[in-house]
C-alpha positions in Angstrom: 21.3 -6.8 -30.1 18.2 -8.3 -28.5 18.6 -10.5 -25.4 16.8 -13.6 -24.6 13.9 -13.0 -22.1 11.0 -14.6 -20.4 7.7 -13.5 -19.0 5.6 -15.4 -16.5 2.0 -14.8 -15.4 -0.1 -16.6 -12.8 -3.8 -16.2 -13.1 -6.9 -17.3 -11.3 -9.8 -17.3 -13.8 -13.6 -17.9 -13.7 -16.8 -16.3 -15.0 -17.6 -14.5 -11.8 -15.9 -14.6 -8.4 -15.0 -12.0 -5.7 -11.5 -10.8 -6.7 -11.7 -7.9 -4.3 -12.4 -10.2 -1.3 -9.6 -12.6 -2.5 -7.1 -9.7 -2.8 -8.0 -8.6 0.8 -7.7 -12.2 2.2 -4.5 -13.1 0.4 -2.9 -9.7 1.1 -1.2 -9.5 -2.3 -1.9 -6.8 -4.8 -2.4 -8.3 -8.2 -0.5 -7.0 -11.2 -3.8 -7.1 -13.1 -7.4 -7.8 -12.1 -10.7 -7.4 -13.9 -14.2 -8.6 -13.8 -16.6 -10.0 -16.4 -18.3 -7.2 -18.2 -15.5 -4.6 -17.6 -14.7 -2.5 -20.6 -11.3 -2.5 -22.3 -9.8 -1.3 -25.6 -7.9 -3.2 -28.2 -6.6 -0.9 -30.9 -9.5 1.5 -31.4 -12.3 -0.9 -30.5 -14.0 -1.0 -27.1 -14.7 -4.5 -25.8 -16.1 -6.2 -22.7 -14.3 -8.7 -20.6 -15.7 -12.2 -20.8 -14.2 -13.6 -17.6 -13.0 -12.5 -14.1 -9.2 -12.7 -13.7 -6.7 -12.0 -10.9 -3.1 -12.1 -12.1 0.5 -11.7 -10.9 3.1 -11.1 -13.5 6.8 -11.2 -13.5 7.3 -8.5 -16.2 10.0 -9.2 -18.8 13.1 -10.8 -17.4 16.4 -11.1 -19.2 17.6 -14.7 -19.2 21.0 -15.6 -17.8 21.6 -19.3 -18.6 22.4 -21.0 -15.4 21.4 -24.4 -14.0 18.5 -23.0 -11.9 17.3 -20.3 -14.4 13.8 -21.6 -14.7 13.5 -22.2 -10.9 14.5 -18.7 -10.2 12.1 -17.2 -12.8 9.2 -19.1 -11.3 10.2 -18.7 -7.7 10.2 -14.9 -8.0 6.5 -15.1 -8.9 5.3 -17.9 -6.7 7.2 -17.1 -3.5 4.4 -14.8 -2.1 1.8 -17.4 -3.0 3.4 -20.4 -1.3 1.8 -19.7 2.1 -1.6 -19.3 0.6 -2.2 -22.7 -0.9 -5.3 -23.4 1.3 -6.8 -20.1 0.5 -6.3 -20.5 -3.2 -7.7 -24.0 -3.1 -10.8 -22.8 -1.1 -11.6 -20.2 -3.7 -10.8 -22.6 -6.5 -13.3 -25.1 -5.1 -16.0 -22.6 -4.2 -15.9 -20.6 -7.5 -14.6 -23.3 -9.9 -11.5 -21.3 -10.6 -8.9 -22.3 -13.1 -5.3 -21.7 -12.0 -2.8 -21.2 -14.8 0.8 -20.3 -15.3 1.5 -18.7 -18.7 5.2 -18.8 -19.5 6.6 -17.0 -22.6 10.2 -17.4 -23.6 11.6 -15.2 -26.4 14.9 -16.4 -27.8 16.9 -14.6 -30.4 18.8 -16.1 -33.3 17.2 -19.5 -32.6 19.4 -20.1 -29.5 16.7 -22.1 -27.7 18.2 -24.1 -24.9 16.4 -26.9 -23.2 14.1 -26.0 -20.4 13.7 -27.7 -17.1 11.0 -27.3 -14.5 12.3 -27.8 -11.0 10.3 -30.4 -8.9 9.4 -27.6 -6.4 7.7 -25.7 -9.2 5.8 -28.8 -10.3 4.8 -29.6 -6.7 3.5 -26.0 -6.1 1.5 -26.1 -9.4 0.2 -29.6 -8.5 -0.8 -28.4 -5.0 -3.2 -25.9 -6.5 -4.1 -27.9 -9.7 -2.5 -25.3 -11.9 -2.0 -25.6 -15.7 1.4 -24.6 -17.0 1.3 -23.2 -20.6 4.8 -22.6 -22.1 5.2 -20.7 -25.3 8.5 -20.3 -27.1 9.3 -17.7 -29.7 12.5 -17.6 -31.7 13.3 -14.2 -33.1 16.1 -13.6 -35.6 18.1 -10.5 -35.4 18.9 -10.3 -39.1 21.4 -7.4 -38.7 23.6 -9.6 -36.4 23.4 -12.5 -38.9 24.6 -10.2 -41.8 27.9 -9.6 -40.0 28.7 -13.2 -39.1 31.9 -14.3 -40.7 
């Protein structure tokens, strides 16, 4: 049986900006970083990147439904960034960066609970002018449904 899970990514995005210098200054290795014009492959086709991106990702995390679930998910990703708000904002202003959180929840058997963003998460996102995009997928594990009495 599949378990409910979430994935969170924080990205700094612009056409061109010095991601190597940013990485050195912030002292955090990104999960993914690439520059405009870099080659990448989708399927069997080679493509070129159309923007420069620096990202931290949580990886897939199993959800345990507790009161502070969403806070804990975000906090694991933003904790190392909290002391670097001034640096992030300086780069954001100088290079017209977009700061974005991409949150993807995957629930099985349509068991989608409500979601709550803790004020500390909202305050951090606000302090750097970040967008928060939340996507929710509901998957049905049909084999489990076949055996329900």
